[in-house]
Every structure is written in C-alpha cells, then in structure tokens.
C-alpha positions, -999 to 999 in steps of 0.1 A, spaced: -16 138 96 16 132 76 24 108 47 43 88 73 13 81 93 8 42 91 -31 47 91 -30 60 56 -21 27 42 -53 11 58 -76 41 49 -82 38 12 -108 63 -1 -134 57 -27 -126 48 -63 -125 76 -88 -113 103 -63 -107 135 -84 -75 158 -80 -81 188 -60 -104 170 -33 -93 167 2 -90 130 0 -55 121 14 -32 102 -9 -28 67 4 8 54 5 26 22 19 62 18 26 82 -13 28 80 -14 67 42 -12 66 41 -40 39 61 -62 64 93 -60 44 82 -87 20 110 -103 1 91 -121 -27 69 -108 -54 32 -118 -50 -3 -111 -39 -5 -102 -1 -36 -97 21 -38 -66 42 -65 -50 62 -74 -28 32 -74 -56 7 -51 -76 -16 -18 -60 -27 1 -72 -57 38 -66 -53 61 -71 -84 98 -77 -86 104 -42 -99 85 -28 -68 107 -49 -45 139 -37 -64 129 -1 -56 123 -9 -20 157 -27 -18 175 3 -33 154 29 -14 140 13 18 122 45 28 103 48 -5 65 52 -1 43 39 -29 9 52 -38 -18 26 -36 -37 21 -69 -70 3 -68 -73 -22 -96 -107 -37 -89 -133 -45 -62 -138 -81 -55 -171 -97 -58 -191 -106 -27 -181 -138 -11 -202 -168 -17 -193 -184 16 -180 -173 50 -148 -189 45 -139 -169 13 -118 -137 18 -132 -106 0 -114 -74 -4 -103 -48 -30 -73 -54 -52 -44 -28 -53 -10 -25 -70 18 -1 -63 19 30 -82 42 62 -81 65 65 -53 82 92 -31 120 88 -22 125 98 13 159 107 26 152 108 62 131 82 79 106 92 107 97 56 115 102 42 150 130 18 156 106 -12 153 96 -3 117 133 0 103 
C-alpha cells in the first residue's frame, strides 16, 4: 500500500502510536479532502478535520501535498442518535510530491 492510497486517509490508527511500529502514516491530500476552498471544520468518514487558511495556502501552492493527520481529541459519546460523534483531527507535517499518481477524476 502506498502513501497515495485513498484508504489511508480513512484508516486512522490508535492514539499514541509509537515510532518504529508497523502502523501506517495516515495522510490526506487536497483531492481526498474534496478540494475545500475555505478554512473550517469538515466531517469525513474518519472524523472531524479542521483545515486552516495556512493549510489551504500550502495546498494552493502545492496541490499534490499530502498532510499527515494529527488526532487532537476523541469526541464524547453522543447523547442522542441525531448527534454526530467522531474524532477530531488537524493537518500536520506534509510531503511535497512532484508527480501525481492520482486518477484524472481526482485532479
């Protein structure tokens, strides 16, 4: 499985993973984030992701950049069935990729 595998963005491992384990690094690209254009908090299958203006500026300058997902907290259990629960993430370090391996639909 490569970094470009979209499943990695939705397969977030347990908190507190140690370096040197076989746990894959979980990354997300602008294409996988739906090419959002505004900073904010967005719901994905893996939980809530906060995207800042600085994150967007990097994606606009480097559209193929892949950010590491950083877990910030786990949401408390929902009190009703209508509430959305999920973990909270932000974008961390990023890799700059010079060649895209994405399909034409993700560009």
